[in-house]
VOKE-455920 format. One record per residue (C-alpha): residue number from 0; y, z, x. Coordinates in pm, whole numbers, plus 50000, padded with zeros to 5 digits. Last residue first. Example, Ala and Ser with C-alpha at 12.3 -4.5 7.8 and 13.67 -1.06 7.14 Angstrom:
! VOKE-455920
   num      py      pz      px
     1   49894   50714   51367
     0   49550   50780   51230
This chain:
! VOKE-455920
   num      py      pz      px
   375   57324   44484   46786
   374   57032   44447   46544
   373   56799   44253   46777
   372   56832   44494   47069
   371   56837   44791   46830
   370   56483   44703   46713
   369   56339   44666   47064
   368   56498   44986   47198
   367   56405   45174   46881
   366   56039   45089   46932
   365   56054   45207   47292
   364   56218   45532   47177
   363   55945   45582   46917
   362   55669   45534   47177
   361   55839   45766   47427
   360   55893   46036   47164
   359   55535   45991   47043
   358   55400   46070   47390
   357   55635   46369   47427
   356   55525   46507   47090
   355   55156   46457   47166
   354   55182   46641   47499
   353   55384   46929   47355
   352   55165   46977   47047
   351   54843   46942   47248
   350   54950   47220   47484
   349   55028   47451   47193
   348   54703   47361   47018
   347   54505   47435   47335
   346   54676   47773   47372
   345   54604   47861   47009
   344   54241   47758   47054
   343   54213   47985   47358
   342   54350   48278   47158
   341   54084   48252   46890
   340   53895   47998   46686
   339   54008   47702   46477
   338   54366   47580   46512
   337   54439   47264   46311
   336   54735   47421   46124
   335   54914   47480   46453
   334   54871   47119   46561
   333   55030   47006   46235
   332   55321   47248   46278
   331   55408   47123   46627
   330   55356   46761   46523
   329   55593   46798   46227
   328   55862   46979   46426
   327   55860   46726   46710
   326   55841   46416   46490
   325   56114   46525   46249
   324   56348   46608   46537
   323   56270   46282   46718
   322   56359   46084   46405
   321   56690   46268   46377
   320   56759   46228   46750
   319   56703   45854   46727
   318   56951   45828   46442
   317   57202   46025   46651
   316   57163   45789   46947
   315   57201   45484   46722
   314   57519   45630   46572
   313   57675   45700   46911
   312   57589   45358   47052
   311   57711   45179   46739
   310   58043   45362   46760
   309   58097   45211   47104
   308   58130   45394   47434
   307   58242   45207   47744
   306   58614   45229   47671
   305   58591   45602   47602
   304   58421   45661   47937
   303   58684   45459   48121
   302   58959   45671   47963
   301   58777   45995   48044
   300   58736   45896   48410
   299   59096   45778   48441
   298   59233   46096   48282
   297   59018   46317   48504
   296   59147   46137   48810
   295   58914   45940   49036
   294   58886   46016   49407
   293   58520   45912   49422
   292   58357   46232   49547
   291   58548   46514   49382
   290   58681   46344   49067
   289   58393   46105   49003
   288   58125   46355   49105
   287   58274   46619   48877
   286   58313   46362   48599
   285   57944   46276   48616
   284   57858   46636   48539
   283   58108   46641   48254
   282   57956   46322   48115
   281   57615   46491   48126
   280   57754   46795   47944
   279   57898   46575   47669
   278   57577   46374   47631
   277   57366   46689   47598
   276   57616   46843   47356
   275   57580   46542   47128
   274   57201   46560   47152
   273   57208   46932   47071
   272   57400   46849   46753
   271   57139   46585   46663
   270   56863   46844   46730
   269   57021   47114   46511
   268   57021   46998   46150
   267   56696   46803   46152
   266   56524   47079   46351
   265   56622   47342   46094
   264   56501   47119   45809
   263   56167   47063   45985
   262   56116   47434   46055
   261   56205   47536   45699
   260   55962   47271   45559
   259   55670   47374   45778
   258   55592   47735   45684
   257   55624   47781   45307
   256   55611   47417   45200
   255   55322   47335   45432
   254   55141   47660   45351
   253   55171   47590   44976
   252   55182   47929   44807
   251   54928   48025   44540
   250   54835   48372   44665
   249   54509   48238   44809
   248   54700   47966   44995
   247   54924   48228   45155
   246   54622   48441   45248
   245   54456   48141   45409
   244   54767   48096   45624
   243   54755   48466   45720
   242   54395   48432   45839
   241   54479   48605   46172
   240   54363   48295   46362
   239   54560   48071   46128
   238   54871   48287   46171
   237   54831   48258   46547
   236   54814   47881   46514
   235   55125   47880   46293
   234   55327   48062   46558
   233   55173   47884   46857
   232   55233   47538   46708
   231   55593   47619   46613
   230   55659   47768   46958
   229   55519   47457   47128
   228   55751   47237   46927
   227   56042   47472   46996
   226   56058   47492   47372
   225   55867   47198   47520
   224   55936   46969   47226
   223   56303   47074   47228
   222   56325   46985   47598
   221   56161   46647   47539
   220   56388   46573   47242
   219   56702   46661   47436
   218   56596   46434   47721
   217   56524   46147   47478
   216   56846   46177   47280
   215   57074   46206   47585
   214   56882   45963   47806
   213   56898   45659   47581
   212   57219   45538   47418
   211   57456   45830   47475
   210   57328   45919   47821
   209   57299   45570   47967
   208   57629   45453   47815
   207   57829   45752   47938
   206   57677   45769   48287
   205   57718   45396   48352
   204   58071   45378   48212
   203   58191   45670   48426
   202   58032   45521   48738
   201   58218   45199   48657
   200   58537   45323   48822
   199   58368   45330   49160
   198   58341   44952   49163
   197   58459   44887   49517
   196   58152   44673   49585
   195   57984   44903   49838
   194   58102   45207   49647
   193   57890   45092   49349
   192   57567   45162   49535
   191   57632   45519   49650
   190   57822   45581   49327
   189   57504   45519   49126
   188   57324   45803   49304
   187   57611   46051   49260
   186   57682   45961   48898
   185   57315   45982   48799
   184   57273   46313   48983
   183   57576   46470   48814
   182   57473   46341   48473
   181   57123   46486   48519
   180   57263   46817   48641
   179   57483   46849   48332
   178   57198   46739   48104
   177   56964   47000   48254
   176   57221   47277   48220
   175   57333   47184   47868
   174   56978   47154   47734
   173   56881   47485   47899
   172   57187   47666   47757
   171   57169   47499   47410
   170   56809   47598   47329
   169   56887   47946   47201
   168   57165   47815   46976
   167   56975   47511   46852
   166   56602   47563   46814
   165   56590   47942   46781
   164   56920   47969   46593
   163   56828   47686   46360
   162   56491   47856   46312
   161   56662   48170   46178
   160   56897   47966   45957
   159   56602   47778   45805
   158   56412   48106   45761
   157   56696   48244   45550
   156   56716   47913   45367
   155   56365   47948   45226
   154   56386   47642   45002
   153   56337   47728   44636
   152   56707   47690   44559
   151   56702   47328   44673
   150   56445   47218   44418
   149   56503   46840   44416
   148   56534   46819   44794
   147   56242   47060   44828
   146   56016   46823   44634
   145   56112   46538   44863
   144   56040   46756   45166
   143   55707   46873   45016
   142   55592   46514   44950
   141   55699   46404   45298
   140   55502   46694   45449
   139   55187   46608   45253
   138   55207   46246   45367
   137   55273   46350   45727
   136   54969   46583   45720
   135   54743   46296   45614
   134   54894   46061   45872
   133   54851   46322   46148
   132   54492   46400   46044
   131   54402   46030   46034
   130   54551   45974   46380
   129   54350   46269   46513
   128   54032   46136   46357
   127   54098   45797   46515
   126   54152   45960   46857
   125   53840   46176   46820
   124   53632   45868   46735
   123   53771   45685   47038
   122   53701   45980   47267
   121   53343   46001   47141
   120   53292   45628   47199
   119   53440   45643   47549
   118   53216   45939   47635
   117   52915   45748   47504
   116   53010   45445   47713
   115   53062   45663   48022
   114   52723   45826   47989
   113   52715   46183   47877
   112   52582   46457   48100
   111   52584   46742   47858
   110   52658   47097   47954
   109   52497   47339   47718
   108   52707   47559   47497
   107   52591   47923   47516
   106   52370   48029   47225
   105   52061   48005   47445
   104   51743   47876   47286
   103   51495   48140   47164
   102   51197   48213   47392
   101   51325   48546   47527
   100   51466   48646   47188
    99   51124   48592   47031
    98   50960   48819   47288
    97   51191   49110   47208
    96   51116   49365   47481
    95   51129   49722   47347
    94   50752   49731   47296
    93   50698   49751   47672
    92   50893   50077   47677
    91   50658   50218   47412
    90   50369   50172   47657
    89   50546   50426   47876
    88   50534   50689   47602
    87   50169   50617   47523
    86   50071   50656   47887
    85   50000   50353   48103
    84   49670   50296   48288
    83   49572   49965   48138
    82   49707   49611   48105
    81   49487   49311   48027
    80   49517   48932   48067
    79   49263   48654   48016
    78   49396   48335   48183
    77   49475   48043   47954
    76   49749   47917   48193
    75   50031   47969   47942
    74   49870   48299   47843
    73   49879   48421   48204
    72   50245   48316   48240
    71   50334   48503   47921
    70   50155   48816   48046
    69   50342   48813   48378
    68   50671   48759   48194
    67   50594   49057   47969
    66   50503   49277   48268
    65   50826   49187   48450
    64   51031   49253   48133
    63   50875   49600   48111
    62   50992   49669   48465
    61   51345   49564   48369
    60   51328   49775   48054
    59   51246   50086   48255
    58   50925   50221   48409
    57   50866   50546   48596
    56   50573   50712   48775
    55   50338   50414   48775
    54   50011   50498   48952
    53   49788   50423   48654
    52   49947   50081   48610
    51   49639   49868   48674
    50   49707   49507   48572
    49   49398   49296   48509
    48   49391   48918   48551
    47   49099   48687   48481
    46   49032   48338   48612
    45   49283   48398   48890
    44   49439   48118   49099
    43   49499   48343   49402
    42   49779   48147   49570
    41   49947   47975   49273
    40   49887   48229   48998
    39   49948   48550   49191
    38   50223   48413   49416
    37   50427   48277   49125
    36   50424   48610   48944
    35   50486   48801   49268
    34   50827   48635   49309
    33   50964   48881   49047
    32   50815   49194   49207
    31   51047   49230   49507
    30   51370   49154   49320
    29   51252   49375   49033
    28   51208   49680   49258
    27   51564   49818   49216
    26   51561   49727   48846
    25   51262   49950   48773
    24   50888   49988   48820
    23   50882   50314   49012
    22   50574   50413   49206
    21   50249   50222   49165
    20   50113   49882   49064
    19   49757   49760   49117
    18   49704   49392   49035
    17   49337   49322   48975
    16   49200   48970   49014
    15   48871   48832   48885
    14   48839   48476   49021
    13   48489   48489   49166
    12   48386   48847   49229
    11   48636   49129   49223
    10   48964   49065   49403
     9   49234   49321   49487
     8   49612   49287   49489
     7   49831   49583   49576
     6   50178   49672   49452
     5   50480   49892   49525
     4   50644   49673   49798
     3   50873   49869   50031
     2   50626   50141   50130
     1   50334   49897   50144
     0   50000   50000   50000
């Protein structure tokens, strides 16, 4: 008997094997005993296996699991198996092992090695399902907005004001800062090229037209998507996890009317205003470069800016911002309503809301660029 290995194997005749165990059959010895199962059946090839446990002083659930695995292997090989030498109390430990649980499939998700065509098919189906969900939610939202326009008193205006503060007032500092820096960078980089031709005065025109037509609305929309769109998704997603949305439906309230309509109205009222501020701050940033670096006067810079801006440019920028506002708030709420699960699902919905909103902002802006080209 080895001091470190509490077992002994003896043979009786042709193929009769006795495994003698002693000492403690516990977790500390499991690492030594576990390889023994393979050794017994591969090296000794028993026709009959007896396990003598007379010398066992202590056995826990890990030791019982070893005996169960040894018995299962013997049955799989059609080898007669017997255990003797254990007291009634210690035999009760063996009864604690649930054999059905050991053979049941794992509840953990299995990794699947999908072929590229199958992955492409699954992704395509998910994309079509996502498009269907967005269209379905958009139809319900349009219905609730039309209904709210005819029942103005039923709109939760207190929530509208609260969301206007969150989207507009709280978002103004970051929108103003980024737009100011963007205008400053645009003016500085363009001045490096225009200086060569003595066209410094056109820096003002470039910054004004670029911001009012394109960059002002699109930059504001991206910032609002990152701040407010994600917040909408997280808020509604958390309510889904806590079953508050189901409670609203049970009480007879429309979740879309109760939760989405105030957010959409607040975005419609604030995002165009943020867009105007974005363009103003960008022009101010360009003005600093023009005055400090290009020796232009404030009056000259403002005058050139006013000459470059047309009413059509301002109106088109505001129309874009309205469409962007609806898109951001609707996608944020729709992703929140799709949450199924716990905290991880809320995080995934928040990420999806931002990514989807930015993608749709780019697509809508490209569409506007083509349409406005033929209108103007």
